[in-house]
C-alpha positions, 0 to 999 in steps of 0.5 A: 286574329292571329300571330306569325312570328318569324324565327322563334327558337323552339328548344324552349317549348319542349321538354328534351331543351333541344330544336333550332327556330321554326321559320314561322310559329303561332299559337293558337286558342280556337278553332277558328285560329286553326283555320287560320293559321292552316290557311295561312300555311296553304296559302304560302306553300308551308309545311306546318306542324302541331305542337302541344307541351313539346314531350316525346318530340326532338326538333332538329338542330336546323329547326322546322322551314315551315309553320310551327302552330303551338296549341293553346286551348287548355280547357277543362270542365267536369260534369258528372262523371265525365271530363271535357278537355282543349287539346291543350290543357297539360295530362296532369291537369286533367289528373287533378281535375279528375282527383279533386272530383273524385273520378277514378281511371286517370290515376296512372296517367300521374306524373306524365308530362305533355297535353292532353290531345299528345296523349291521346295522339300516342294512346299514352298509357302506364302502370296498366292503364291508357288513353285508350281506356278512358275517351269517349269522344275525340273531337278533330279538325280533319286535314289533307296532305296539301293543306286542305282541310274540312269546314266542319269539325267531326266527332271520332268515337273511342271505335273511330280511333284505332287505338293501338299500343303508343299508337292512334289513327291520328299518329298514323294518318296524321290527317286529324288535328285534335282539339278537344276530347271528352274523357269518361270516369267513374266515381271513386273515393276521392280520397283514395284516388288522391293517395293513389296519385301522390303515390305514383307521381313519388314512384315516378321520381324515384324511378325516372331521372330529372332533367331535359328529356322526351320521356321514354325513347322506345317502345317495349318491343314484342319478344319471342324469344322465352329464355330471355322473358324468363331471364328478365324475370328472374333478374327483376322480380317483374312478371312480364305482359303480353310478352312485351320486356321493357326497353329500358331493361334491353339497353341496360343489359346491352351495357348503354346505362350512362353512354355518353354523346356529346351532351347528352346521355343514357340515364344512370336511373331509367335506361329507356331515358336519355337526358340533355345535360343543357349543351345537348344536340339533336344530332347527339341525339340521334347518334345515340338512339342509332348506337343503342338500336345497333347495340340491342339488335346486336345482342338479342336480335330486337329492333327496337322502335322509337316513341319519339317523334322527329320534326325537321329532319 
């Protein structure tokens, strides 16, 4: 049986360390508990929000006037070349499981915060890899906007997930609560995999800021301006793939590196990160992201789109 708590401050559950209280809050570790939580929300006419590891998330300073359901199903098991993960398992733990069992295909995810469920929801990716490359099956509970949910758990194959760049069917239609995931990997050289994981984590430490952040703020936009693409490649020595220019470079070129609003600032280390000094408010982030979008639009005629999910606004 689940425990419903009142007025639970959400900031400590997020990587941004920003956010007011949830009117109601509970944690669920299995399907029956999730159904119990959803029934509570429906019976009490409450809006609900399902929360994982708290990355890529900005919660209002006023909190959330409904029920926050935090996923705590953190199971993870290996069978042959497949890993079955609870949606609440940290992505870093899934990477560790893969590497320690000599399974390749997840190295790119080393060092990414958040849960496996959240990574599937947003089709997380890095260094040329993404969740869509390794998903075999996703177990979900289908739910309607009025809170009505199916009694049966549905299994979705990779093609059912409608994966796109930083997007999925679950993110687009909001009708599926992810419970567990089967990852299809391949046998590899354990020492080489572990070395690559370590190298990627070290690389992230050198280019990503420390401190409280939600991760990358903006998606890398598709750019049609060939002169701008050539300028990026000339200035950085990096090659543009699929016409996607890094958002961080655009923000930096717009002169916003280190820009501060209240208790938050554009990272000096990586301009696609907004860092909370510890006193930052959601309002500060909203003002700063709006300024960034405006400046980039004025300078490059490019409309940036947030990766961050907004809750309680």
